[in-house]
N, CA, C and O atoms as a Maestro MAE file, in Angstrom:
{
 s_m_m2io_version
 :::
 2.0.0
}

f_m_ct {
 s_m_title
 :::
 protein
 m_atom[328] {
  # First column is atom index #
  i_m_mmod_type
  r_m_x_coord
  r_m_y_coord
  r_m_z_coord
  i_m_residue_number
  s_m_chain_name
  s_m_pdb_residue_name
  s_m_pdb_atom_name
  i_m_atomic_number
  :::
  1 25 0.835 -1.164 0.000 1 A "MET " " N  " 7
  2 3 0.000 0.000 0.000 1 A "MET " " CA " 6
  3 2 0.888 1.239 0.000 1 A "MET " " C  " 6
  4 15 1.889 1.282 0.715 1 A "MET " " O  " 8
  5 25 0.542 2.218 -0.772 2 A "SER " " N  " 7
  6 3 1.360 3.412 -0.940 2 A "SER " " CA " 6
  7 2 0.914 4.504 0.036 2 A "SER " " C  " 6
  8 15 -0.278 4.669 0.295 2 A "SER " " O  " 8
  9 25 1.895 5.253 0.577 3 A "ASP " " N  " 7
  10 3 1.598 6.339 1.505 3 A "ASP " " CA " 6
  11 2 1.492 7.693 0.804 3 A "ASP " " C  " 6
  12 15 1.259 8.705 1.465 3 A "ASP " " O  " 8
  13 25 1.653 7.732 -0.481 4 A "THR " " N  " 7
  14 3 1.592 9.006 -1.202 4 A "THR " " CA " 6
  15 2 0.143 9.337 -1.540 4 A "THR " " C  " 6
  16 15 -0.688 8.455 -1.755 4 A "THR " " O  " 8
  17 25 -0.129 10.629 -1.577 5 A "LEU " " N  " 7
  18 3 -1.464 11.096 -1.926 5 A "LEU " " CA " 6
  19 2 -1.597 11.158 -3.442 5 A "LEU " " C  " 6
  20 15 -0.599 11.328 -4.143 5 A "LEU " " O  " 8
  21 25 -2.791 11.024 -3.946 6 A "PRO " " N  " 7
  22 3 -2.974 11.140 -5.384 6 A "PRO " " CA " 6
  23 2 -2.721 12.574 -5.834 6 A "PRO " " C  " 6
  24 15 -2.904 13.502 -5.047 6 A "PRO " " O  " 8
  25 25 -2.309 12.772 -7.062 7 A "PRO " " N  " 7
  26 3 -2.045 14.135 -7.539 7 A "PRO " " CA " 6
  27 2 -3.332 14.968 -7.512 7 A "PRO " " C  " 6
  28 15 -4.424 14.469 -7.786 7 A "PRO " " O  " 8
  29 25 -3.166 16.254 -7.173 8 A "GLN " " N  " 7
  30 3 -4.314 17.143 -7.085 8 A "GLN " " CA " 6
  31 2 -4.372 18.036 -8.312 8 A "GLN " " C  " 6
  32 15 -3.352 18.369 -8.915 8 A "GLN " " O  " 8
  33 25 -5.580 18.408 -8.661 9 A "ALA " " N  " 7
  34 3 -5.765 19.353 -9.760 9 A "ALA " " CA " 6
  35 2 -5.315 20.733 -9.293 9 A "ALA " " C  " 6
  36 15 -5.351 21.007 -8.094 9 A "ALA " " O  " 8
  37 25 -4.894 21.607 -10.198 10 A "PRO " " N  " 7
  38 3 -4.432 22.950 -9.784 10 A "PRO " " CA " 6
  39 2 -5.523 23.738 -9.046 10 A "PRO " " C  " 6
  40 15 -5.208 24.518 -8.148 10 A "PRO " " O  " 8
  41 25 -6.772 23.554 -9.401 11 A "GLY " " N  " 7
  42 3 -7.849 24.269 -8.722 11 A "GLY " " CA " 6
  43 2 -8.001 23.828 -7.279 11 A "GLY " " C  " 6
  44 15 -8.307 24.648 -6.413 11 A "GLY " " O  " 8
  45 25 -7.793 22.553 -7.006 12 A "GLN " " N  " 7
  46 3 -7.885 22.062 -5.636 12 A "GLN " " CA " 6
  47 2 -6.721 22.570 -4.790 12 A "GLN " " C  " 6
  48 15 -6.892 22.889 -3.614 12 A "GLN " " O  " 8
  49 25 -5.558 22.642 -5.385 13 A "ARG " " N  " 7
  50 3 -4.381 23.142 -4.662 13 A "ARG " " CA " 6
  51 2 -4.580 24.618 -4.297 13 A "ARG " " C  " 6
  52 15 -4.269 25.040 -3.183 13 A "ARG " " O  " 8
  53 25 -5.102 25.392 -5.251 14 A "ARG " " N  " 7
  54 3 -5.333 26.814 -4.993 14 A "ARG " " CA " 6
  55 2 -6.416 26.987 -3.926 14 A "ARG " " C  " 6
  56 15 -6.293 27.852 -3.058 14 A "ARG " " O  " 8
  57 25 -7.455 26.189 -3.981 15 A "GLY " " N  " 7
  58 3 -8.526 26.269 -2.984 15 A "GLY " " CA " 6
  59 2 -8.031 25.935 -1.588 15 A "GLY " " C  " 6
  60 15 -8.486 26.509 -0.599 15 A "GLY " " O  " 8
  61 25 -7.096 25.001 -1.523 16 A "ARG " " N  " 7
  62 3 -6.533 24.637 -0.216 16 A "ARG " " CA " 6
  63 2 -5.753 25.810 0.369 16 A "ARG " " C  " 6
  64 15 -5.858 26.090 1.563 16 A "ARG " " O  " 8
  65 25 -4.975 26.493 -0.458 17 A "TRP " " N  " 7
  66 3 -4.212 27.642 0.021 17 A "TRP " " CA " 6
  67 2 -5.133 28.787 0.418 17 A "TRP " " C  " 6
  68 15 -4.868 29.484 1.398 17 A "TRP " " O  " 8
  69 25 -6.197 28.984 -0.322 18 A "VAL " " N  " 7
  70 3 -7.162 30.034 0.024 18 A "VAL " " CA " 6
  71 2 -7.775 29.731 1.397 18 A "VAL " " C  " 6
  72 15 -7.942 30.635 2.215 18 A "VAL " " O  " 8
  73 25 -8.102 28.482 1.642 19 A "ALA " " N  " 7
  74 3 -8.673 28.094 2.932 19 A "ALA " " CA " 6
  75 2 -7.670 28.312 4.060 19 A "ALA " " C  " 6
  76 15 -8.047 28.778 5.135 19 A "ALA " " O  " 8
  77 25 -6.420 27.987 3.839 20 A "ILE " " N  " 7
  78 3 -5.393 28.175 4.867 20 A "ILE " " CA " 6
  79 2 -5.180 29.657 5.156 20 A "ILE " " C  " 6
  80 15 -5.081 30.055 6.317 20 A "ILE " " O  " 8
  81 25 -5.111 30.471 4.116 21 A "VAL " " N  " 7
  82 3 -4.884 31.911 4.299 21 A "VAL " " CA " 6
  83 2 -6.074 32.557 4.988 21 A "VAL " " C  " 6
  84 15 -5.886 33.358 5.903 21 A "VAL " " O  " 8
  85 25 -7.285 32.236 4.577 22 A "THR " " N  " 7
  86 3 -8.449 32.839 5.222 22 A "THR " " CA " 6
  87 2 -8.584 32.369 6.670 22 A "THR " " C  " 6
  88 15 -9.016 33.140 7.527 22 A "THR " " O  " 8
  89 25 -8.229 31.146 6.947 23 A "GLY " " N  " 7
  90 3 -8.238 30.665 8.328 23 A "GLY " " CA " 6
  91 2 -7.223 31.407 9.182 23 A "GLY " " C  " 6
  92 15 -7.514 31.754 10.326 23 A "GLY " " O  " 8
  93 25 -6.037 31.653 8.640 24 A "ALA " " N  " 7
  94 3 -5.004 32.392 9.376 24 A "ALA " " CA " 6
  95 2 -5.445 33.833 9.623 24 A "ALA " " C  " 6
  96 15 -5.207 34.379 10.701 24 A "ALA " " O  " 8
  97 25 -6.082 34.445 8.637 25 A "ILE " " N  " 7
  98 3 -6.579 35.808 8.817 25 A "ILE " " CA " 6
  99 2 -7.668 35.825 9.886 25 A "ILE " " C  " 6
  100 15 -7.714 36.743 10.706 25 A "ILE " " O  " 8
  101 25 -8.531 34.833 9.887 26 A "SER " " N  " 7
  102 3 -9.600 34.750 10.888 26 A "SER " " CA " 6
  103 2 -9.024 34.616 12.294 26 A "SER " " C  " 6
  104 15 -9.494 35.279 13.219 26 A "SER " " O  " 8
  105 25 -8.028 33.782 12.461 27 A "VAL " " N  " 7
  106 3 -7.393 33.624 13.773 27 A "VAL " " CA " 6
  107 2 -6.712 34.922 14.186 27 A "VAL " " C  " 6
  108 15 -6.779 35.303 15.355 27 A "VAL " " O  " 8
  109 25 -6.062 35.606 13.256 28 A "LEU " " N  " 7
  110 3 -5.393 36.872 13.559 28 A "LEU " " CA " 6
  111 2 -6.399 37.929 13.993 28 A "LEU " " C  " 6
  112 15 -6.151 38.650 14.959 28 A "LEU " " O  " 8
  113 25 -7.527 38.038 13.302 29 A "VAL " " N  " 7
  114 3 -8.560 39.008 13.675 29 A "VAL " " CA " 6
  115 2 -9.108 38.673 15.064 29 A "VAL " " C  " 6
  116 15 -9.335 39.574 15.872 29 A "VAL " " O  " 8
  117 25 -9.320 37.399 15.342 30 A "GLY " " N  " 7
  118 3 -9.807 37.000 16.656 30 A "GLY " " CA " 6
  119 2 -8.840 37.357 17.764 30 A "GLY " " C  " 6
  120 15 -9.260 37.820 18.825 30 A "GLY " " O  " 8
  121 25 -7.555 37.150 17.539 31 A "LEU " " N  " 7
  122 3 -6.543 37.496 18.544 31 A "LEU " " CA " 6
  123 2 -6.438 39.006 18.744 31 A "LEU " " C  " 6
  124 15 -6.274 39.473 19.871 31 A "LEU " " O  " 8
  125 25 -6.531 39.768 17.658 32 A "LEU " " N  " 7
  126 3 -6.507 41.227 17.783 32 A "LEU " " CA " 6
  127 2 -7.731 41.728 18.550 32 A "LEU " " C  " 6
  128 15 -7.623 42.649 19.359 32 A "LEU " " O  " 8
  129 25 -8.893 41.124 18.298 33 A "TYR " " N  " 7
  130 3 -10.100 41.501 19.021 33 A "TYR " " CA " 6
  131 2 -9.946 41.181 20.511 33 A "TYR " " C  " 6
  132 15 -10.311 41.993 21.361 33 A "TYR " " O  " 8
  133 25 -9.417 40.024 20.820 34 A "LEU " " N  " 7
  134 3 -9.203 39.643 22.211 34 A "LEU " " CA " 6
  135 2 -8.239 40.608 22.897 34 A "LEU " " C  " 6
  136 15 -8.472 41.005 24.039 34 A "LEU " " O  " 8
  137 25 -7.176 40.983 22.223 35 A "LEU " " N  " 7
  138 3 -6.219 41.934 22.775 35 A "LEU " " CA " 6
  139 2 -6.881 43.291 23.014 35 A "LEU " " C  " 6
  140 15 -6.642 43.922 24.043 35 A "LEU " " O  " 8
  141 25 -7.706 43.740 22.076 36 A "LEU " " N  " 7
  142 3 -8.402 45.011 22.233 36 A "LEU " " CA " 6
  143 2 -9.340 44.974 23.436 36 A "LEU " " C  " 6
  144 15 -9.400 45.939 24.198 36 A "LEU " " O  " 8
  145 25 -10.067 43.883 23.618 37 A "ILE " " N  " 7
  146 3 -10.980 43.761 24.742 37 A "ILE " " CA " 6
  147 2 -10.210 43.740 26.067 37 A "ILE " " C  " 6
  148 15 -10.651 44.346 27.043 37 A "ILE " " O  " 8
  149 25 -9.084 43.060 26.110 38 A "VAL " " N  " 7
  150 3 -8.282 43.014 27.338 38 A "VAL " " CA " 6
  151 2 -7.769 44.409 27.690 38 A "VAL " " C  " 6
  152 15 -7.788 44.801 28.857 38 A "VAL " " O  " 8
  153 25 -7.313 45.155 26.696 39 A "VAL " " N  " 7
  154 3 -6.795 46.503 26.950 39 A "VAL " " CA " 6
  155 2 -7.921 47.416 27.419 39 A "VAL " " C  " 6
  156 15 -7.744 48.166 28.379 39 A "VAL " " O  " 8
  157 25 -9.076 47.365 26.758 40 A "LEU " " N  " 7
  158 3 -10.180 48.232 27.146 40 A "LEU " " CA " 6
  159 2 -10.740 47.846 28.510 40 A "LEU " " C  " 6
  160 15 -11.143 48.717 29.280 40 A "LEU " " O  " 8
  161 25 -10.769 46.569 28.816 41 A "ASP " " N  " 7
  162 3 -11.312 46.113 30.086 41 A "ASP " " CA " 6
  163 2 -10.363 46.414 31.250 41 A "ASP " " C  " 6
  164 15 -10.813 46.550 32.387 41 A "ASP " " O  " 8
  165 25 -9.079 46.519 30.986 42 A "SER " " N  " 7
  166 3 -8.114 46.764 32.058 42 A "SER " " CA " 6
  167 2 -8.144 48.210 32.537 42 A "SER " " C  " 6
  168 15 -7.522 48.538 33.548 42 A "SER " " O  " 8
  169 25 -8.854 49.074 31.830 43 A "ARG " " N  " 7
  170 3 -8.897 50.483 32.233 43 A "ARG " " CA " 6
  171 2 -9.853 50.728 33.387 43 A "ARG " " C  " 6
  172 15 -9.890 51.834 33.928 43 A "ARG " " O  " 8
  173 25 -10.614 49.740 33.769 44 A "GLY " " N  " 7
  174 3 -11.527 49.891 34.899 44 A "GLY " " CA " 6
  175 2 -12.935 50.180 34.424 44 A "GLY " " C  " 6
  176 15 -13.201 50.242 33.224 44 A "GLY " " O  " 8
  177 25 -13.844 50.357 35.388 45 A "PRO " " N  " 7
  178 3 -15.243 50.594 35.020 45 A "PRO " " CA " 6
  179 2 -15.419 51.973 34.384 45 A "PRO " " C  " 6
  180 15 -14.659 52.905 34.650 45 A "PRO " " O  " 8
  181 25 -16.432 52.070 33.547 46 A "LEU " " N  " 7
  182 3 -16.722 53.343 32.904 46 A "LEU " " CA " 6
  183 2 -17.360 54.301 33.900 46 A "LEU " " C  " 6
  184 15 -18.209 53.906 34.699 46 A "LEU " " O  " 8
  185 25 -16.956 55.531 33.847 47 A "GLN " " N  " 7
  186 3 -17.538 56.575 34.686 47 A "GLN " " CA " 6
  187 2 -18.406 57.462 33.797 47 A "GLN " " C  " 6
  188 15 -18.000 57.793 32.683 47 A "GLN " " O  " 8
  189 25 -19.583 57.850 34.263 48 A "PRO " " N  " 7
  190 3 -20.408 58.738 33.438 48 A "PRO " " CA " 6
  191 2 -19.747 60.110 33.333 48 A "PRO " " C  " 6
  192 15 -19.037 60.538 34.243 48 A "PRO " " O  " 8
  193 25 -19.983 60.785 32.228 49 A "PRO " " N  " 7
  194 3 -19.379 62.110 32.086 49 A "PRO " " CA " 6
  195 2 -20.049 63.101 33.029 49 A "PRO " " C  " 6
  196 15 -21.207 62.914 33.404 49 A "PRO " " O  " 8
  197 25 -19.336 64.146 33.411 50 A "PRO " " N  " 7
  198 3 -19.963 65.156 34.264 50 A "PRO " " CA " 6
  199 2 -21.072 65.867 33.484 50 A "PRO " " C  " 6
  200 15 -21.021 65.915 32.255 50 A "PRO " " O  " 8
  201 25 -22.069 66.416 34.174 51 A "PRO " " N  " 7
  202 3 -23.163 67.093 33.462 51 A "PRO " " CA " 6
  203 2 -22.678 68.252 32.597 51 A "PRO " " C  " 6
  204 15 -23.291 68.558 31.574 51 A "PRO " " O  " 8
  205 25 -21.587 68.897 32.995 52 A "GLU " " N  " 7
  206 3 -21.071 70.020 32.211 52 A "GLU " " CA " 6
  207 2 -20.630 69.577 30.822 52 A "GLU " " C  " 6
  208 15 -20.709 70.349 29.866 52 A "GLU " " O  " 8
  209 25 -20.169 68.344 30.709 53 A "ALA " " N  " 7
  210 3 -19.703 67.850 29.415 53 A "ALA " " CA " 6
  211 2 -20.855 67.653 28.447 53 A "ALA " " C  " 6
  212 15 -20.660 67.694 27.232 53 A "ALA " " O  " 8
  213 25 -22.055 67.438 28.976 54 A "LEU " " N  " 7
  214 3 -23.227 67.234 28.139 54 A "LEU " " CA " 6
  215 2 -23.997 68.522 27.900 54 A "LEU " " C  " 6
  216 15 -25.026 68.513 27.224 54 A "LEU " " O  " 8
  217 25 -23.514 69.624 28.445 55 A "GLY " " N  " 7
  218 3 -24.195 70.894 28.282 55 A "GLY " " CA " 6
  219 2 -25.371 71.043 29.231 55 A "GLY " " C  " 6
  220 15 -26.230 71.899 29.017 55 A "GLY " " O  " 8
  221 25 -25.426 70.232 30.269 56 A "LEU " " N  " 7
  222 3 -26.509 70.299 31.237 56 A "LEU " " CA " 6
  223 2 -26.030 71.028 32.482 56 A "LEU " " C  " 6
  224 15 -24.839 71.051 32.792 56 A "LEU " " O  " 8
  225 25 -26.980 71.619 33.183 57 A "SER " " N  " 7
  226 3 -26.625 72.235 34.453 57 A "SER " " CA " 6
  227 2 -27.335 71.478 35.557 57 A "SER " " C  " 6
  228 15 -28.291 70.746 35.301 57 A "SER " " O  " 8
  229 25 -26.875 71.649 36.768 58 A "ALA " " N  " 7
  230 3 -27.487 70.957 37.899 58 A "ALA " " CA " 6
  231 2 -28.893 71.487 38.101 58 A "ALA " " C  " 6
  232 15 -29.128 72.689 37.980 58 A "ALA " " O  " 8
  233 25 -29.839 70.596 38.410 59 A "ALA " " N  " 7
  234 3 -31.222 70.996 38.636 59 A "ALA " " CA " 6
  235 2 -31.328 71.682 39.985 59 A "ALA " " C  " 6
  236 15 -30.767 71.203 40.971 59 A "ALA " " O  " 8
  237 25 -32.043 72.802 40.039 60 A "PRO " " N  " 7
  238 3 -32.190 73.493 41.330 60 A "PRO " " CA " 6
  239 2 -33.059 72.676 42.275 60 A "PRO " " C  " 6
  240 15 -34.027 72.044 41.852 60 A "PRO " " O  " 8
  241 25 -32.706 72.693 43.564 61 A "VAL " " N  " 7
  242 3 -33.447 71.965 44.586 61 A "VAL " " CA " 6
  243 2 -34.394 72.938 45.261 61 A "VAL " " C  " 6
  244 15 -33.996 74.043 45.629 61 A "VAL " " O  " 8
  245 25 -35.659 72.529 45.428 62 A "ALA " " N  " 7
  246 3 -36.658 73.389 46.070 62 A "ALA " " CA " 6
  247 2 -36.325 73.553 47.548 62 A "ALA " " C  " 6
  248 15 -35.572 72.764 48.119 62 A "ALA " " O  " 8
  249 25 -36.893 74.580 48.155 63 A "ALA " " N  " 7
  250 3 -36.615 74.876 49.549 63 A "ALA " " CA " 6
  251 2 -37.117 73.782 50.480 63 A "ALA " " C  " 6
  252 15 -36.575 73.609 51.572 63 A "ALA " " O  " 8
  253 25 -38.152 73.033 50.067 64 A "GLY " " N  " 7
  254 3 -38.716 71.996 50.913 64 A "GLY " " CA " 6
  255 2 -37.899 70.723 50.928 64 A "GLY " " C  " 6
  256 15 -38.241 69.805 51.672 64 A "GLY " " O  " 8
  257 25 -36.864 70.621 50.166 65 A "GLY " " N  " 7
  258 3 -36.031 69.411 50.126 65 A "GLY " " CA " 6
  259 2 -36.431 68.515 48.971 65 A "GLY " " C  " 6
  260 15 -35.732 68.484 47.958 65 A "GLY " " O  " 8
  261 25 -37.535 67.782 49.086 66 A "ALA " " N  " 7
  262 3 -37.964 66.884 48.022 66 A "ALA " " CA " 6
  263 2 -38.714 67.632 46.945 66 A "ALA " " C  " 6
  264 15 -38.832 67.134 45.825 66 A "ALA " " O  " 8
  265 25 -39.222 68.805 47.245 67 A "GLY " " N  " 7
  266 3 -39.942 69.605 46.271 67 A "GLY " " CA " 6
  267 2 -41.363 69.128 46.105 67 A "GLY " " C  " 6
  268 15 -41.699 68.004 46.481 67 A "GLY " " O  " 8
  269 25 -42.189 69.969 45.549 68 A "GLY " " N  " 7
  270 3 -43.573 69.600 45.315 68 A "GLY " " CA " 6
  271 2 -44.429 69.874 46.527 68 A "GLY " " C  " 6
  272 15 -43.935 70.054 47.640 68 A "GLY " " O  " 8
  273 25 -45.725 69.902 46.284 69 A "ALA " " N  " 7
  274 3 -46.671 70.167 47.362 69 A "ALA " " CA " 6
  275 2 -46.999 68.892 48.106 69 A "ALA " " C  " 6
  276 15 -46.749 67.791 47.614 69 A "ALA " " O  " 8
  277 25 -47.560 69.045 49.296 70 A "ALA " " N  " 7
  278 3 -47.952 67.876 50.078 70 A "ALA " " CA " 6
  279 2 -49.067 67.153 49.340 70 A "ALA " " C  " 6
  280 15 -50.033 67.770 48.892 70 A "ALA " " O  " 8
  281 25 -48.923 65.846 49.218 71 A "GLY " " N  " 7
  282 3 -49.916 65.050 48.520 71 A "GLY " " CA " 6
  283 2 -49.677 64.957 47.033 71 A "GLY " " C  " 6
  284 15 -50.459 64.320 46.328 71 A "GLY " " O  " 8
  285 25 -48.620 65.570 46.531 72 A "ASP " " N  " 7
  286 3 -48.305 65.502 45.098 72 A "ASP " " CA " 6
  287 2 -47.687 64.142 44.798 72 A "ASP " " C  " 6
  288 15 -46.639 63.823 45.359 72 A "ASP " " O  " 8
  289 25 -48.306 63.311 43.916 73 A "PRO " " N  " 7
  290 3 -47.747 61.984 43.638 73 A "PRO " " CA " 6
  291 2 -46.399 62.045 42.922 73 A "PRO " " C  " 6
  292 15 -45.590 61.125 43.044 73 A "PRO " " O  " 8
  293 25 -46.159 63.102 42.190 74 A "ALA " " N  " 7
  294 3 -44.868 63.214 41.491 74 A "ALA " " CA " 6
  295 2 -43.744 63.397 42.505 74 A "ALA " " C  " 6
  296 15 -42.642 62.887 42.303 74 A "ALA " " O  " 8
  297 25 -44.007 64.111 43.580 75 A "ALA " " N  " 7
  298 3 -42.981 64.336 44.598 75 A "ALA " " CA " 6
  299 2 -42.687 63.052 45.351 75 A "ALA " " C  " 6
  300 15 -41.548 62.817 45.756 75 A "ALA " " O  " 8
  301 25 -43.713 62.206 45.547 76 A "ALA " " N  " 7
  302 3 -43.509 60.944 46.252 76 A "ALA " " CA " 6
  303 2 -42.728 59.962 45.422 76 A "ALA " " C  " 6
  304 15 -42.012 59.129 45.977 76 A "ALA " " O  " 8
  305 25 -42.841 60.029 44.086 77 A "ALA " " N  " 7
  306 3 -42.161 59.092 43.206 77 A "ALA " " CA " 6
  307 2 -40.722 59.494 42.949 77 A "ALA " " C  " 6
  308 15 -39.929 58.685 42.467 77 A "ALA " " O  " 8
  309 25 -40.373 60.733 43.262 78 A "ALA " " N  " 7
  310 3 -39.013 61.200 43.008 78 A "ALA " " CA " 6
  311 2 -38.036 60.519 43.962 78 A "ALA " " C  " 6
  312 15 -38.372 60.304 45.127 78 A "ALA " " O  " 8
  313 25 -36.830 60.172 43.493 79 A "PRO " " N  " 7
  314 3 -35.841 59.575 44.384 79 A "PRO " " CA " 6
  315 2 -35.339 60.602 45.391 79 A "PRO " " C  " 6
  316 15 -35.328 61.796 45.094 79 A "PRO " " O  " 8
  317 25 -34.932 60.168 46.556 80 A "PRO " " N  " 7
  318 3 -34.426 61.111 47.555 80 A "PRO " " CA " 6
  319 2 -33.135 61.751 47.085 80 A "PRO " " C  " 6
  320 15 -32.356 61.108 46.382 80 A "PRO " " O  " 8
  321 25 -32.886 62.994 47.450 81 A "PRO " " N  " 7
  322 3 -31.641 63.652 47.017 81 A "PRO " " CA " 6
  323 2 -30.439 63.010 47.684 81 A "PRO " " C  " 6
  324 15 -30.501 62.492 48.798 81 A "PRO " " O  " 8
  325 25 -29.341 63.073 46.942 82 A "GLY " " N  " 7
  326 3 -28.121 62.535 47.559 82 A "GLY " " CA " 6
  327 2 -27.441 61.643 46.726 82 A "GLY " " C  " 6
  328 15 -26.399 61.112 47.111 82 A "GLY " " O  " 8
  :::
 }
 m_bond[327] {
  # First column is bond index #
  i_m_from
  i_m_to
  i_m_order
  :::
  1 1 2 1
  2 2 3 1
  3 3 4 2
  4 3 5 1
  5 5 6 1
  6 6 7 1
  7 7 8 2
  8 7 9 1
  9 9 10 1
  10 10 11 1
  11 11 12 2
  12 11 13 1
  13 13 14 1
  14 14 15 1
  15 15 16 2
  16 15 17 1
  17 17 18 1
  18 18 19 1
  19 19 20 2
  20 19 21 1
  21 21 22 1
  22 22 23 1
  23 23 24 2
  24 23 25 1
  25 25 26 1
  26 26 27 1
  27 27 28 2
  28 27 29 1
  29 29 30 1
  30 30 31 1
  31 31 32 2
  32 31 33 1
  33 33 34 1
  34 34 35 1
  35 35 36 2
  36 35 37 1
  37 37 38 1
  38 38 39 1
  39 39 40 2
  40 39 41 1
  41 41 42 1
  42 42 43 1
  43 43 44 2
  44 43 45 1
  45 45 46 1
  46 46 47 1
  47 47 48 2
  48 47 49 1
  49 49 50 1
  50 50 51 1
  51 51 52 2
  52 51 53 1
  53 53 54 1
  54 54 55 1
  55 55 56 2
  56 55 57 1
  57 57 58 1
  58 58 59 1
  59 59 60 2
  60 59 61 1
  61 61 62 1
  62 62 63 1
  63 63 64 2
  64 63 65 1
  65 65 66 1
  66 66 67 1
  67 67 68 2
  68 67 69 1
  69 69 70 1
  70 70 71 1
  71 71 72 2
  72 71 73 1
  73 73 74 1
  74 74 75 1
  75 75 76 2
  76 75 77 1
  77 77 78 1
  78 78 79 1
  79 79 80 2
  80 79 81 1
  81 81 82 1
  82 82 83 1
  83 83 84 2
  84 83 85 1
  85 85 86 1
  86 86 87 1
  87 87 88 2
  88 87 89 1
  89 89 90 1
  90 90 91 1
  91 91 92 2
  92 91 93 1
  93 93 94 1
  94 94 95 1
  95 95 96 2
  96 95 97 1
  97 97 98 1
  98 98 99 1
  99 99 100 2
  100 99 101 1
  101 101 102 1
  102 102 103 1
  103 103 104 2
  104 103 105 1
  105 105 106 1
  106 106 107 1
  107 107 108 2
  108 107 109 1
  109 109 110 1
  110 110 111 1
  111 111 112 2
  112 111 113 1
  113 113 114 1
  114 114 115 1
  115 115 116 2
  116 115 117 1
  117 117 118 1
  118 118 119 1
  119 119 120 2
  120 119 121 1
  121 121 122 1
  122 122 123 1
  123 123 124 2
  124 123 125 1
  125 125 126 1
  126 126 127 1
  127 127 128 2
  128 127 129 1
  129 129 130 1
  130 130 131 1
  131 131 132 2
  132 131 133 1
  133 133 134 1
  134 134 135 1
  135 135 136 2
  136 135 137 1
  137 137 138 1
  138 138 139 1
  139 139 140 2
  140 139 141 1
  141 141 142 1
  142 142 143 1
  143 143 144 2
  144 143 145 1
  145 145 146 1
  146 146 147 1
  147 147 148 2
  148 147 149 1
  149 149 150 1
  150 150 151 1
  151 151 152 2
  152 151 153 1
  153 153 154 1
  154 154 155 1
  155 155 156 2
  156 155 157 1
  157 157 158 1
  158 158 159 1
  159 159 160 2
  160 159 161 1
  161 161 162 1
  162 162 163 1
  163 163 164 2
  164 163 165 1
  165 165 166 1
  166 166 167 1
  167 167 168 2
  168 167 169 1
  169 169 170 1
  170 170 171 1
  171 171 172 2
  172 171 173 1
  173 173 174 1
  174 174 175 1
  175 175 176 2
  176 175 177 1
  177 177 178 1
  178 178 179 1
  179 179 180 2
  180 179 181 1
  181 181 182 1
  182 182 183 1
  183 183 184 2
  184 183 185 1
  185 185 186 1
  186 186 187 1
  187 187 188 2
  188 187 189 1
  189 189 190 1
  190 190 191 1
  191 191 192 2
  192 191 193 1
  193 193 194 1
  194 194 195 1
  195 195 196 2
  196 195 197 1
  197 197 198 1
  198 198 199 1
  199 199 200 2
  200 199 201 1
  201 201 202 1
  202 202 203 1
  203 203 204 2
  204 203 205 1
  205 205 206 1
  206 206 207 1
  207 207 208 2
  208 207 209 1
  209 209 210 1
  210 210 211 1
  211 211 212 2
  212 211 213 1
  213 213 214 1
  214 214 215 1
  215 215 216 2
  216 215 217 1
  217 217 218 1
  218 218 219 1
  219 219 220 2
  220 219 221 1
  221 221 222 1
  222 222 223 1
  223 223 224 2
  224 223 225 1
  225 225 226 1
  226 226 227 1
  227 227 228 2
  228 227 229 1
  229 229 230 1
  230 230 231 1
  231 231 232 2
  232 231 233 1
  233 233 234 1
  234 234 235 1
  235 235 236 2
  236 235 237 1
  237 237 238 1
  238 238 239 1
  239 239 240 2
  240 239 241 1
  241 241 242 1
  242 242 243 1
  243 243 244 2
  244 243 245 1
  245 245 246 1
  246 246 247 1
  247 247 248 2
  248 247 249 1
  249 249 250 1
  250 250 251 1
  251 251 252 2
  252 251 253 1
  253 253 254 1
  254 254 255 1
  255 255 256 2
  256 255 257 1
  257 257 258 1
  258 258 259 1
  259 259 260 2
  260 259 261 1
  261 261 262 1
  262 262 263 1
  263 263 264 2
  264 263 265 1
  265 265 266 1
  266 266 267 1
  267 267 268 2
  268 267 269 1
  269 269 270 1
  270 270 271 1
  271 271 272 2
  272 271 273 1
  273 273 274 1
  274 274 275 1
  275 275 276 2
  276 275 277 1
  277 277 278 1
  278 278 279 1
  279 279 280 2
  280 279 281 1
  281 281 282 1
  282 282 283 1
  283 283 284 2
  284 283 285 1
  285 285 286 1
  286 286 287 1
  287 287 288 2
  288 287 289 1
  289 289 290 1
  290 290 291 1
  291 291 292 2
  292 291 293 1
  293 293 294 1
  294 294 295 1
  295 295 296 2
  296 295 297 1
  297 297 298 1
  298 298 299 1
  299 299 300 2
  300 299 301 1
  301 301 302 1
  302 302 303 1
  303 303 304 2
  304 303 305 1
  305 305 306 1
  306 306 307 1
  307 307 308 2
  308 307 309 1
  309 309 310 1
  310 310 311 1
  311 311 312 2
  312 311 313 1
  313 313 314 1
  314 314 315 1
  315 315 316 2
  316 315 317 1
  317 317 318 1
  318 318 319 1
  319 319 320 2
  320 319 321 1
  321 321 322 1
  322 322 323 1
  323 323 324 2
  324 323 325 1
  325 325 326 1
  326 326 327 1
  327 327 328 2
  :::
 }
}
């Protein structure tokens, strides 16, 4: 029994090289993506931008603290300041 492979047509040889090259490119892109994620993740958690960066100003607080009149449902639903 012979250990040699049968001769391949030129189209099959070219297709094999195309598959090898595209596979290598795919692995390279995957490794670059992984490296990018590791670098971005090592910077720590994201912090929201300050309101000044968004062109917003701090909302004025009413004299009563939570604001609104007594019995106002909107005032009860508002989160406590702080």
